[in-house]
Backbone atoms as SQL, in Angstrom:
CREATE TABLE atoms (id INTEGER PRIMARY KEY, chain TEXT, resi INTEGER, resn TEXT, atom TEXT, x REAL, y REAL, z REAL);
INSERT INTO atoms VALUES
  (1, 'A', 1, 'UNK', 'N', -56.654, 116.086, 91.643),
  (2, 'A', 1, 'UNK', 'CA', -56.955, 114.994, 91.421),
  (3, 'A', 1, 'UNK', 'C', -57.474, 114.203, 92.549),
  (4, 'A', 2, 'UNK', 'N', -58.782, 113.348, 92.266),
  (5, 'A', 2, 'UNK', 'CA', -58.634, 112.133, 93.737),
  (6, 'A', 2, 'UNK', 'C', -58.018, 111.550, 93.709),
  (7, 'A', 3, 'UNK', 'N', -58.359, 110.738, 94.444),
  (8, 'A', 3, 'UNK', 'CA', -58.059, 109.250, 94.913),
  (9, 'A', 3, 'UNK', 'C', -57.897, 108.142, 93.133),
  (10, 'A', 4, 'UNK', 'N', -59.028, 108.206, 92.672),
  (11, 'A', 4, 'UNK', 'CA', -59.667, 107.420, 92.030),
  (12, 'A', 4, 'UNK', 'C', -58.797, 107.961, 90.923),
  (13, 'A', 5, 'UNK', 'N', -58.210, 109.032, 90.081),
  (14, 'A', 5, 'UNK', 'CA', -58.083, 109.485, 88.970),
  (15, 'A', 5, 'UNK', 'C', -56.468, 109.003, 89.013),
  (16, 'A', 6, 'UNK', 'N', -55.791, 108.535, 89.893),
  (17, 'A', 6, 'UNK', 'CA', -54.218, 108.463, 90.190),
  (18, 'A', 6, 'UNK', 'C', -54.526, 106.679, 89.470),
  (19, 'A', 7, 'UNK', 'N', -55.826, 106.063, 90.107),
  (20, 'A', 7, 'UNK', 'CA', -55.761, 104.882, 89.889),
  (21, 'A', 7, 'UNK', 'C', -56.032, 104.609, 88.542),
  (22, 'A', 8, 'UNK', 'N', -56.927, 105.018, 87.346),
  (23, 'A', 8, 'UNK', 'CA', -57.060, 105.834, 86.585),
  (24, 'A', 8, 'UNK', 'C', -55.480, 105.870, 85.545),
  (25, 'A', 9, 'UNK', 'N', -55.101, 107.091, 85.831),
  (26, 'A', 9, 'UNK', 'CA', -53.980, 106.939, 85.367),
  (27, 'A', 9, 'UNK', 'C', -52.671, 106.156, 85.309),
  (28, 'A', 10, 'UNK', 'N', -52.687, 104.872, 86.689),
  (29, 'A', 10, 'UNK', 'CA', -52.129, 104.247, 86.711),
  (30, 'A', 10, 'UNK', 'C', -52.239, 103.159, 85.679),
  (31, 'A', 11, 'UNK', 'N', -53.640, 102.723, 85.806),
  (32, 'A', 11, 'UNK', 'CA', -53.927, 101.986, 84.632),
  (33, 'A', 11, 'UNK', 'C', -53.829, 101.976, 83.149),
  (34, 'A', 12, 'UNK', 'N', -54.050, 102.829, 82.606),
  (35, 'A', 12, 'UNK', 'CA', -54.038, 103.807, 81.665),
  (36, 'A', 12, 'UNK', 'C', -52.481, 103.696, 81.169),
  (37, 'A', 13, 'UNK', 'N', -51.793, 103.910, 82.157),
  (38, 'A', 13, 'UNK', 'CA', -49.930, 103.980, 81.480),
  (39, 'A', 13, 'UNK', 'C', -49.211, 102.501, 81.278),
  (40, 'A', 14, 'UNK', 'N', -50.384, 102.070, 82.471),
  (41, 'A', 14, 'UNK', 'CA', -49.291, 99.925, 81.924),
  (42, 'A', 14, 'UNK', 'C', -50.168, 99.285, 80.807),
  (43, 'A', 15, 'UNK', 'N', -51.489, 99.869, 80.976),
  (44, 'A', 15, 'UNK', 'CA', -52.213, 99.078, 79.473),
  (45, 'A', 15, 'UNK', 'C', -50.970, 99.427, 78.662),
  (46, 'A', 16, 'UNK', 'N', -51.045, 100.808, 78.023),
  (47, 'A', 16, 'UNK', 'CA', -50.526, 101.087, 76.994),
  (48, 'A', 16, 'UNK', 'C', -49.099, 100.825, 76.996),
  (49, 'A', 17, 'UNK', 'N', -48.163, 100.627, 77.952),
  (50, 'A', 17, 'UNK', 'CA', -46.600, 100.081, 78.602),
  (51, 'A', 17, 'UNK', 'C', -46.605, 98.366, 78.273),
  (52, 'A', 18, 'UNK', 'N', -47.610, 97.928, 78.084),
  (53, 'A', 18, 'UNK', 'CA', -48.048, 96.750, 78.058),
  (54, 'A', 18, 'UNK', 'C', -48.153, 96.457, 76.328),
  (55, 'A', 19, 'UNK', 'N', -49.051, 97.388, 76.063),
  (56, 'A', 19, 'UNK', 'CA', -49.792, 96.791, 74.243),
  (57, 'A', 19, 'UNK', 'C', -48.279, 97.708, 73.943),
  (58, 'A', 20, 'UNK', 'N', -47.256, 98.593, 74.160),
  (59, 'A', 20, 'UNK', 'CA', -46.100, 99.278, 73.290),
  (60, 'A', 20, 'UNK', 'C', -44.990, 97.926, 73.292),
  (61, 'A', 21, 'UNK', 'N', -45.374, 97.006, 74.434),
  (62, 'A', 21, 'UNK', 'CA', -43.869, 95.525, 74.494),
  (63, 'A', 21, 'UNK', 'C', -44.130, 94.926, 73.895),
  (64, 'A', 22, 'UNK', 'N', -45.640, 94.459, 73.841),
  (65, 'A', 22, 'UNK', 'CA', -46.009, 93.537, 73.059),
  (66, 'A', 22, 'UNK', 'C', -45.921, 93.521, 71.624),
  (67, 'A', 23, 'UNK', 'N', -46.035, 94.776, 71.225),
  (68, 'A', 23, 'UNK', 'CA', -46.210, 95.242, 69.589),
  (69, 'A', 23, 'UNK', 'C', -44.645, 95.613, 69.394),
  (70, 'A', 24, 'UNK', 'N', -43.524, 95.891, 70.148),
  (71, 'A', 24, 'UNK', 'CA', -42.458, 96.044, 69.772),
  (72, 'A', 24, 'UNK', 'C', -41.778, 94.477, 69.981),
  (73, 'A', 25, 'UNK', 'N', -42.119, 93.831, 70.515),
  (74, 'A', 25, 'UNK', 'CA', -41.155, 92.404, 70.549),
  (75, 'A', 25, 'UNK', 'C', -42.191, 91.747, 69.310),
  (76, 'A', 26, 'UNK', 'N', -43.405, 91.337, 69.050),
  (77, 'A', 26, 'UNK', 'CA', -43.141, 91.052, 68.184),
  (78, 'A', 26, 'UNK', 'C', -43.339, 92.215, 66.603),
  (79, 'A', 27, 'UNK', 'N', -42.918, 93.108, 66.978),
  (80, 'A', 27, 'UNK', 'CA', -42.527, 93.971, 65.398),
  (81, 'A', 27, 'UNK', 'C', -40.611, 93.479, 64.908),
  (82, 'A', 28, 'UNK', 'N', -39.863, 93.917, 66.333),
  (83, 'A', 28, 'UNK', 'CA', -38.709, 93.955, 66.077),
  (84, 'A', 28, 'UNK', 'C', -37.838, 92.795, 66.182),
  (85, 'A', 29, 'UNK', 'N', -38.659, 91.434, 66.804),
  (86, 'A', 29, 'UNK', 'CA', -38.031, 90.531, 67.256),
  (87, 'A', 29, 'UNK', 'C', -37.634, 89.651, 66.000),
  (88, 'A', 30, 'UNK', 'N', -36.925, 88.492, 66.444),
  (89, 'A', 30, 'UNK', 'CA', -36.041, 87.453, 65.585),
  (90, 'A', 30, 'UNK', 'C', -37.758, 86.647, 64.605),
  (91, 'A', 31, 'UNK', 'N', -37.552, 86.611, 63.127),
  (92, 'A', 31, 'UNK', 'CA', -38.765, 86.313, 63.028),
  (93, 'A', 31, 'UNK', 'C', -38.789, 85.058, 62.844),
  (94, 'A', 32, 'UNK', 'N', -37.639, 84.147, 62.419),
  (95, 'A', 32, 'UNK', 'CA', -37.142, 82.429, 62.294),
  (96, 'A', 32, 'UNK', 'C', -35.378, 82.370, 62.938),
  (97, 'A', 33, 'UNK', 'N', -36.002, 82.222, 64.380),
  (98, 'A', 33, 'UNK', 'CA', -34.381, 81.559, 64.760),
  (99, 'A', 33, 'UNK', 'C', -34.085, 80.174, 64.123),
  (100, 'A', 34, 'UNK', 'N', -33.077, 80.294, 64.094),
  (101, 'A', 34, 'UNK', 'CA', -32.189, 78.835, 63.555),
  (102, 'A', 34, 'UNK', 'C', -32.085, 77.631, 64.367),
  (103, 'A', 35, 'UNK', 'N', -31.223, 76.757, 64.127),
  (104, 'A', 35, 'UNK', 'CA', -31.746, 75.703, 65.003),
  (105, 'A', 35, 'UNK', 'C', -30.508, 75.730, 66.192),
  (106, 'A', 36, 'UNK', 'N', -29.725, 76.323, 66.370),
  (107, 'A', 36, 'UNK', 'CA', -28.760, 76.800, 67.228),
  (108, 'A', 36, 'UNK', 'C', -29.703, 77.600, 68.254),
  (109, 'A', 37, 'UNK', 'N', -30.711, 78.618, 68.146),
  (110, 'A', 37, 'UNK', 'CA', -31.003, 79.277, 69.144),
  (111, 'A', 37, 'UNK', 'C', -32.282, 78.272, 69.768),
  (112, 'A', 38, 'UNK', 'N', -32.441, 77.273, 68.886),
  (113, 'A', 38, 'UNK', 'CA', -33.640, 76.270, 69.540),
  (114, 'A', 38, 'UNK', 'C', -33.299, 75.451, 70.777),
  (115, 'A', 39, 'UNK', 'N', -31.783, 75.470, 70.615),
  (116, 'A', 39, 'UNK', 'CA', -30.738, 74.154, 71.633),
  (117, 'A', 39, 'UNK', 'C', -30.672, 74.727, 72.825),
  (118, 'A', 40, 'UNK', 'N', -30.747, 74.029, 73.645),
  (119, 'A', 40, 'UNK', 'CA', -30.829, 74.461, 74.765),
  (120, 'A', 40, 'UNK', 'C', -29.475, 74.891, 75.356),
  (121, 'A', 41, 'UNK', 'N', -29.147, 75.243, 76.287),
  (122, 'A', 41, 'UNK', 'CA', -27.890, 76.161, 76.656),
  (123, 'A', 41, 'UNK', 'C', -27.799, 76.525, 77.995),
  (124, 'A', 42, 'UNK', 'N', -26.840, 76.394, 78.915),
  (125, 'A', 42, 'UNK', 'CA', -26.480, 76.420, 80.074),
  (126, 'A', 42, 'UNK', 'C', -24.770, 76.300, 80.045),
  (127, 'A', 43, 'UNK', 'N', -24.698, 77.819, 80.624),
  (128, 'A', 43, 'UNK', 'CA', -23.081, 78.267, 80.613),
  (129, 'A', 43, 'UNK', 'C', -22.498, 78.135, 79.659),
  (130, 'A', 44, 'UNK', 'N', -22.931, 78.026, 78.506),
  (131, 'A', 44, 'UNK', 'CA', -21.866, 77.406, 77.626),
  (132, 'A', 44, 'UNK', 'C', -21.454, 76.517, 77.127),
  (133, 'A', 45, 'UNK', 'N', -22.267, 75.040, 77.606),
  (134, 'A', 45, 'UNK', 'CA', -21.743, 73.788, 77.924),
  (135, 'A', 45, 'UNK', 'C', -23.333, 73.256, 77.421),
  (136, 'A', 46, 'UNK', 'N', -22.576, 71.859, 75.851),
  (137, 'A', 46, 'UNK', 'CA', -24.053, 71.898, 75.477),
  (138, 'A', 46, 'UNK', 'C', -24.631, 70.346, 76.435),
  (139, 'A', 47, 'UNK', 'N', -25.772, 70.190, 76.218),
  (140, 'A', 47, 'UNK', 'CA', -26.205, 69.222, 77.316),
  (141, 'A', 47, 'UNK', 'C', -25.904, 67.621, 76.719),
  (142, 'A', 48, 'UNK', 'N', -25.251, 66.635, 77.204),
  (143, 'A', 48, 'UNK', 'CA', -24.963, 65.571, 76.508),
  (144, 'A', 48, 'UNK', 'C', -25.909, 64.901, 76.934),
  (145, 'A', 49, 'UNK', 'N', -26.960, 64.925, 77.847),
  (146, 'A', 49, 'UNK', 'CA', -28.486, 63.819, 78.170),
  (147, 'A', 49, 'UNK', 'C', -29.505, 64.873, 77.903),
  (148, 'A', 50, 'UNK', 'N', -30.703, 64.144, 77.779),
  (149, 'A', 50, 'UNK', 'CA', -31.906, 65.169, 77.603),
  (150, 'A', 50, 'UNK', 'C', -31.974, 65.527, 78.694),
  (151, 'A', 51, 'UNK', 'N', -33.105, 66.575, 78.814),
  (152, 'A', 51, 'UNK', 'CA', -33.227, 67.695, 80.079),
  (153, 'A', 51, 'UNK', 'C', -34.377, 66.956, 80.905),
  (154, 'A', 52, 'UNK', 'N', -33.552, 66.390, 82.442),
  (155, 'A', 52, 'UNK', 'CA', -34.232, 66.025, 83.476),
  (156, 'A', 52, 'UNK', 'C', -35.517, 66.825, 83.665),
  (157, 'A', 53, 'UNK', 'N', -36.464, 66.323, 84.033),
  (158, 'A', 53, 'UNK', 'CA', -37.646, 66.577, 84.388),
  (159, 'A', 53, 'UNK', 'C', -38.139, 66.654, 86.368),
  (160, 'A', 54, 'UNK', 'N', -38.530, 67.583, 86.883),
  (161, 'A', 54, 'UNK', 'CA', -38.647, 67.301, 88.240),
  (162, 'A', 54, 'UNK', 'C', -40.102, 67.038, 88.690),
  (163, 'A', 55, 'UNK', 'N', -40.075, 65.977, 89.397),
  (164, 'A', 55, 'UNK', 'CA', -41.222, 65.543, 89.559),
  (165, 'A', 55, 'UNK', 'C', -42.583, 66.300, 89.938),
  (166, 'A', 56, 'UNK', 'N', -43.610, 65.845, 89.843),
  (167, 'A', 56, 'UNK', 'CA', -45.078, 66.782, 90.286),
  (168, 'A', 56, 'UNK', 'C', -44.313, 66.677, 91.842),
  (169, 'A', 57, 'UNK', 'N', -44.252, 66.185, 93.142),
  (170, 'A', 57, 'UNK', 'CA', -44.006, 66.076, 94.134),
  (171, 'A', 57, 'UNK', 'C', -43.806, 67.231, 94.329),
  (172, 'A', 58, 'UNK', 'N', -41.983, 67.613, 93.935),
  (173, 'A', 58, 'UNK', 'CA', -41.497, 68.884, 93.963),
  (174, 'A', 58, 'UNK', 'C', -42.662, 70.154, 93.838),
  (175, 'A', 59, 'UNK', 'N', -43.080, 70.334, 92.665),
  (176, 'A', 59, 'UNK', 'CA', -44.260, 71.505, 92.539),
  (177, 'A', 59, 'UNK', 'C', -44.799, 71.431, 93.206),
  (178, 'A', 60, 'UNK', 'N', -46.121, 70.082, 93.713),
  (179, 'A', 60, 'UNK', 'CA', -47.257, 70.185, 94.983),
  (180, 'A', 60, 'UNK', 'C', -46.053, 70.819, 96.144),
  (181, 'A', 61, 'UNK', 'N', -45.387, 70.306, 96.323),
  (182, 'A', 61, 'UNK', 'CA', -44.565, 70.852, 97.660),
  (183, 'A', 61, 'UNK', 'C', -44.554, 72.133, 97.538),
  (184, 'A', 62, 'UNK', 'N', -43.857, 72.915, 96.880),
  (185, 'A', 62, 'UNK', 'CA', -43.722, 73.779, 95.949),
  (186, 'A', 62, 'UNK', 'C', -44.662, 75.256, 96.243),
  (187, 'A', 63, 'UNK', 'N', -45.716, 74.587, 96.183),
  (188, 'A', 63, 'UNK', 'CA', -46.952, 75.348, 95.763),
  (189, 'A', 63, 'UNK', 'C', -47.805, 75.557, 97.287),
  (190, 'A', 64, 'UNK', 'N', -47.282, 74.428, 97.957),
  (191, 'A', 64, 'UNK', 'CA', -48.231, 74.179, 99.525),
  (192, 'A', 64, 'UNK', 'C', -47.384, 75.025, 100.545),
  (193, 'A', 65, 'UNK', 'N', -46.110, 75.313, 99.990),
  (194, 'A', 65, 'UNK', 'CA', -45.299, 75.981, 100.754),
  (195, 'A', 65, 'UNK', 'C', -45.159, 77.661, 100.702),
  (196, 'A', 66, 'UNK', 'N', -45.900, 77.867, 99.594),
  (197, 'A', 66, 'UNK', 'CA', -45.966, 79.241, 98.764),
  (198, 'A', 66, 'UNK', 'C', -47.294, 79.713, 99.730),
  (199, 'A', 67, 'UNK', 'N', -48.836, 78.625, 99.539),
  (200, 'A', 67, 'UNK', 'CA', -49.448, 78.841, 99.890),
  (201, 'A', 67, 'UNK', 'C', -49.672, 79.379, 101.834),
  (202, 'A', 68, 'UNK', 'N', -49.164, 78.213, 102.272),
  (203, 'A', 68, 'UNK', 'CA', -49.049, 78.342, 103.730),
  (204, 'A', 68, 'UNK', 'C', -48.367, 79.342, 104.129),
  (205, 'A', 69, 'UNK', 'N', -46.677, 79.913, 103.668),
  (206, 'A', 69, 'UNK', 'CA', -45.651, 80.923, 104.000),
  (207, 'A', 69, 'UNK', 'C', -47.065, 82.504, 103.458),
  (208, 'A', 70, 'UNK', 'N', -47.118, 82.154, 102.423),
  (209, 'A', 70, 'UNK', 'CA', -48.051, 83.946, 102.201),
  (210, 'A', 70, 'UNK', 'C', -49.556, 84.128, 103.265),
  (211, 'A', 71, 'UNK', 'N', -50.094, 83.034, 103.432),
  (212, 'A', 71, 'UNK', 'CA', -50.941, 82.771, 104.849),
  (213, 'A', 71, 'UNK', 'C', -50.615, 82.962, 106.188),
  (214, 'A', 72, 'UNK', 'N', -48.947, 82.970, 106.270),
  (215, 'A', 72, 'UNK', 'CA', -48.775, 83.415, 107.281),
  (216, 'A', 72, 'UNK', 'C', -48.265, 84.465, 107.804),
  (217, 'A', 73, 'UNK', 'N', -47.252, 84.994, 106.455),
  (218, 'A', 73, 'UNK', 'CA', -47.153, 86.102, 106.322),
  (219, 'A', 73, 'UNK', 'C', -48.357, 87.467, 106.795),
  (220, 'A', 74, 'UNK', 'N', -49.669, 86.699, 106.349),
  (221, 'A', 74, 'UNK', 'CA', -50.604, 87.604, 106.203),
  (222, 'A', 74, 'UNK', 'C', -51.008, 87.641, 107.829),
  (223, 'A', 75, 'UNK', 'N', -50.579, 87.320, 108.784),
  (224, 'A', 75, 'UNK', 'CA', -50.563, 87.306, 110.150),
  (225, 'A', 75, 'UNK', 'C', -49.671, 88.196, 110.771),
  (226, 'A', 76, 'UNK', 'N', -48.512, 88.614, 110.039),
  (227, 'A', 76, 'UNK', 'CA', -47.771, 89.868, 110.702),
  (228, 'A', 76, 'UNK', 'C', -47.975, 91.548, 110.753),
  (229, 'A', 77, 'UNK', 'N', -48.999, 91.675, 110.070),
  (230, 'A', 77, 'UNK', 'CA', -49.681, 93.027, 109.652),
  (231, 'A', 77, 'UNK', 'C', -50.106, 93.156, 110.960),
  (232, 'A', 78, 'UNK', 'N', -51.537, 92.043, 111.519),
  (233, 'A', 78, 'UNK', 'CA', -52.121, 91.744, 112.664),
  (234, 'A', 78, 'UNK', 'C', -51.442, 92.030, 113.762),
  (235, 'A', 79, 'UNK', 'N', -50.018, 91.401, 114.355),
  (236, 'A', 79, 'UNK', 'CA', -49.700, 91.511, 114.838),
  (237, 'A', 79, 'UNK', 'C', -49.300, 92.284, 115.617),
  (238, 'A', 80, 'UNK', 'N', -48.692, 93.180, 114.460),
  (239, 'A', 80, 'UNK', 'CA', -48.090, 94.617, 114.807),
  (240, 'A', 80, 'UNK', 'C', -48.787, 95.624, 115.202),
  (241, 'A', 81, 'UNK', 'N', -50.006, 95.141, 114.577),
  (242, 'A', 81, 'UNK', 'CA', -51.103, 96.606, 115.377),
  (243, 'A', 81, 'UNK', 'C', -52.192, 96.038, 115.924),
  (244, 'A', 82, 'UNK', 'N', -51.979, 95.108, 116.965),
  (245, 'A', 82, 'UNK', 'CA', -52.956, 94.337, 117.158),
  (246, 'A', 82, 'UNK', 'C', -53.789, 95.358, 118.381),
  (247, 'A', 83, 'UNK', 'N', -53.351, 96.122, 119.130),
  (248, 'A', 83, 'UNK', 'CA', -53.804, 96.973, 119.727),
  (249, 'A', 83, 'UNK', 'C', -55.043, 97.522, 119.274),
  (250, 'A', 84, 'UNK', 'N', -54.607, 98.240, 118.426),
  (251, 'A', 84, 'UNK', 'CA', -55.962, 99.190, 117.211),
  (252, 'A', 84, 'UNK', 'C', -57.283, 98.392, 117.079),
  (253, 'A', 85, 'UNK', 'N', -57.101, 97.024, 116.465),
  (254, 'A', 85, 'UNK', 'CA', -58.043, 96.102, 116.541),
  (255, 'A', 85, 'UNK', 'C', -59.704, 95.435, 117.530),
  (256, 'A', 86, 'UNK', 'N', -58.746, 95.482, 118.630),
  (257, 'A', 86, 'UNK', 'CA', -59.489, 95.439, 119.917),
  (258, 'A', 86, 'UNK', 'C', -60.237, 94.006, 119.765),
  (259, 'A', 87, 'UNK', 'N', -61.509, 93.454, 120.207),
  (260, 'A', 87, 'UNK', 'CA', -61.938, 92.336, 120.398),
  (261, 'A', 87, 'UNK', 'C', -62.387, 91.919, 119.305),
  (262, 'A', 88, 'UNK', 'N', -62.875, 92.651, 118.200),
  (263, 'A', 88, 'UNK', 'CA', -63.597, 92.146, 116.610),
  (264, 'A', 88, 'UNK', 'C', -62.223, 91.906, 115.670),
  (265, 'A', 89, 'UNK', 'N', -61.477, 92.920, 115.729),
  (266, 'A', 89, 'UNK', 'CA', -60.102, 92.110, 115.098),
  (267, 'A', 89, 'UNK', 'C', -59.494, 90.993, 115.550),
  (268, 'A', 90, 'UNK', 'N', -59.641, 90.496, 116.944),
  (269, 'A', 90, 'UNK', 'CA', -58.833, 89.632, 117.662),
  (270, 'A', 90, 'UNK', 'C', -59.617, 88.299, 117.123),
  (271, 'A', 91, 'UNK', 'N', -60.781, 88.311, 116.852),
  (272, 'A', 91, 'UNK', 'CA', -61.934, 87.000, 117.032),
  (273, 'A', 91, 'UNK', 'C', -61.785, 87.399, 115.229),
  (274, 'A', 92, 'UNK', 'N', -61.605, 88.093, 114.274),
  (275, 'A', 92, 'UNK', 'CA', -61.274, 87.776, 112.749),
  (276, 'A', 92, 'UNK', 'C', -59.780, 87.378, 112.893),
  (277, 'A', 93, 'UNK', 'N', -58.771, 87.514, 112.947),
  (278, 'A', 93, 'UNK', 'CA', -57.535, 87.269, 112.861),
  (279, 'A', 93, 'UNK', 'C', -57.791, 85.143, 113.998),
  (280, 'A', 94, 'UNK', 'N', -58.349, 85.314, 114.869),
  (281, 'A', 94, 'UNK', 'CA', -58.567, 83.982, 115.321),
  (282, 'A', 94, 'UNK', 'C', -59.382, 82.828, 114.181),
  (283, 'A', 95, 'UNK', 'N', -59.923, 83.286, 113.683),
  (284, 'A', 95, 'UNK', 'CA', -60.652, 82.978, 112.570),
  (285, 'A', 95, 'UNK', 'C', -60.076, 82.917, 111.304),
  (286, 'A', 96, 'UNK', 'N', -59.033, 83.846, 110.898),
  (287, 'A', 96, 'UNK', 'CA', -58.008, 83.584, 109.966),
  (288, 'A', 96, 'UNK', 'C', -57.383, 82.304, 110.065),
  (289, 'A', 97, 'UNK', 'N', -56.859, 82.212, 111.796),
  (290, 'A', 97, 'UNK', 'CA', -55.700, 81.276, 111.443),
  (291, 'A', 97, 'UNK', 'C', -56.236, 80.215, 111.592),
  (292, 'A', 98, 'UNK', 'N', -57.864, 79.679, 112.623),
  (293, 'A', 98, 'UNK', 'CA', -58.485, 78.444, 112.292),
  (294, 'A', 98, 'UNK', 'C', -58.222, 77.533, 110.885),
  (295, 'A', 99, 'UNK', 'N', -59.145, 78.710, 110.009),
  (296, 'A', 99, 'UNK', 'CA', -59.027, 78.187, 108.832),
  (297, 'A', 99, 'UNK', 'C', -57.666, 77.770, 108.241),
  (298, 'A', 100, 'UNK', 'N', -56.495, 78.821, 108.182),
  (299, 'A', 100, 'UNK', 'CA', -55.569, 78.021, 107.839),
  (300, 'A', 100, 'UNK', 'C', -55.135, 77.120, 108.609),
  (301, 'A', 101, 'UNK', 'N', -55.556, 76.741, 110.014),
  (302, 'A', 101, 'UNK', 'CA', -54.549, 75.166, 111.241),
  (303, 'A', 101, 'UNK', 'C', -55.447, 74.212, 110.101),
  (304, 'A', 102, 'UNK', 'N', -57.426, 74.474, 109.883),
  (305, 'A', 102, 'UNK', 'CA', -57.480, 73.189, 109.426),
  (306, 'A', 102, 'UNK', 'C', -57.365, 72.944, 107.922),
  (307, 'A', 103, 'UNK', 'N', -56.616, 73.915, 106.816),
  (308, 'A', 103, 'UNK', 'CA', -56.583, 73.943, 106.070),
  (309, 'A', 103, 'UNK', 'C', -54.997, 72.798, 106.001),
  (310, 'A', 104, 'UNK', 'N', -54.066, 72.936, 106.992),
  (311, 'A', 104, 'UNK', 'CA', -53.259, 72.482, 106.431),
  (312, 'A', 104, 'UNK', 'C', -53.302, 70.914, 107.804),
  (313, 'A', 105, 'UNK', 'N', -53.583, 71.522, 108.141),
  (314, 'A', 105, 'UNK', 'CA', -54.292, 69.283, 108.738),
  (315, 'A', 105, 'UNK', 'C', -55.132, 68.764, 107.952),
  (316, 'A', 106, 'UNK', 'N', -55.622, 69.613, 106.988),
  (317, 'A', 106, 'UNK', 'CA', -56.483, 68.408, 105.994),
  (318, 'A', 106, 'UNK', 'C', -54.623, 68.074, 104.913),
  (319, 'A', 107, 'UNK', 'N', -54.037, 68.815, 104.620),
  (320, 'A', 107, 'UNK', 'CA', -53.334, 68.971, 103.720),
  (321, 'A', 107, 'UNK', 'C', -51.916, 67.593, 104.188),
  (322, 'A', 108, 'UNK', 'N', -51.704, 67.944, 105.316),
  (323, 'A', 108, 'UNK', 'CA', -51.218, 66.855, 106.322),
  (324, 'A', 108, 'UNK', 'C', -51.580, 65.478, 106.324),
  (325, 'A', 109, 'UNK', 'N', -53.062, 65.404, 106.283),
  (326, 'A', 109, 'UNK', 'CA', -53.596, 63.990, 106.444),
  (327, 'A', 109, 'UNK', 'C', -53.496, 63.042, 105.532),
  (328, 'A', 110, 'UNK', 'N', -53.510, 64.422, 104.397),
  (329, 'A', 110, 'UNK', 'CA', -53.667, 63.373, 103.192),
  (330, 'A', 110, 'UNK', 'C', -52.011, 63.119, 102.699),
  (331, 'A', 111, 'UNK', 'N', -51.336, 63.475, 103.209),
  (332, 'A', 111, 'UNK', 'CA', -50.410, 63.391, 102.880),
  (333, 'A', 111, 'UNK', 'C', -49.225, 64.234, 101.844),
  (334, 'A', 112, 'UNK', 'N', -49.740, 65.285, 101.858),
  (335, 'A', 112, 'UNK', 'CA', -49.383, 66.282, 100.922),
  (336, 'A', 112, 'UNK', 'C', -47.781, 67.043, 101.089),
  (337, 'A', 113, 'UNK', 'N', -47.496, 66.531, 102.421),
  (338, 'A', 113, 'UNK', 'CA', -46.417, 67.211, 103.042),
  (339, 'A', 113, 'UNK', 'C', -45.093, 65.927, 102.135),
  (340, 'A', 114, 'UNK', 'N', -45.151, 64.764, 102.067),
  (341, 'A', 114, 'UNK', 'CA', -44.546, 63.473, 102.017),
  (342, 'A', 114, 'UNK', 'C', -43.807, 63.784, 100.946),
  (343, 'A', 115, 'UNK', 'N', -42.467, 63.272, 100.908),
  (344, 'A', 115, 'UNK', 'CA', -41.925, 63.747, 99.927),
  (345, 'A', 115, 'UNK', 'C', -41.143, 62.791, 98.667),
  (346, 'A', 116, 'UNK', 'N', -41.750, 61.706, 99.798),
  (347, 'A', 116, 'UNK', 'CA', -41.708, 59.886, 99.036),
  (348, 'A', 116, 'UNK', 'C', -42.530, 59.925, 97.982);
């Protein structure tokens, strides 16, 4: 079996597992949960006030952190194998870092990192 055969087997197995899990949860899961199951539950203590929601700023900062953190982590494999890339790989990595820096500067200039 060549490399593509293994990928095909992986895709078929994942599709079968996904369909099986979806079908079994619908078939064997609860049909009509009662009022107790719909209540919020945290450590056995019923809430005495409505659930508070996070501000949109929290999600914005979290998403920006993930974007830039994952992008910076993409630099690590390049740094560990710098000697094998030569000039072409170095220029590509510089271009990547330039695009990343421009995006970072843009978000900073727009006030995307301000919590207030």
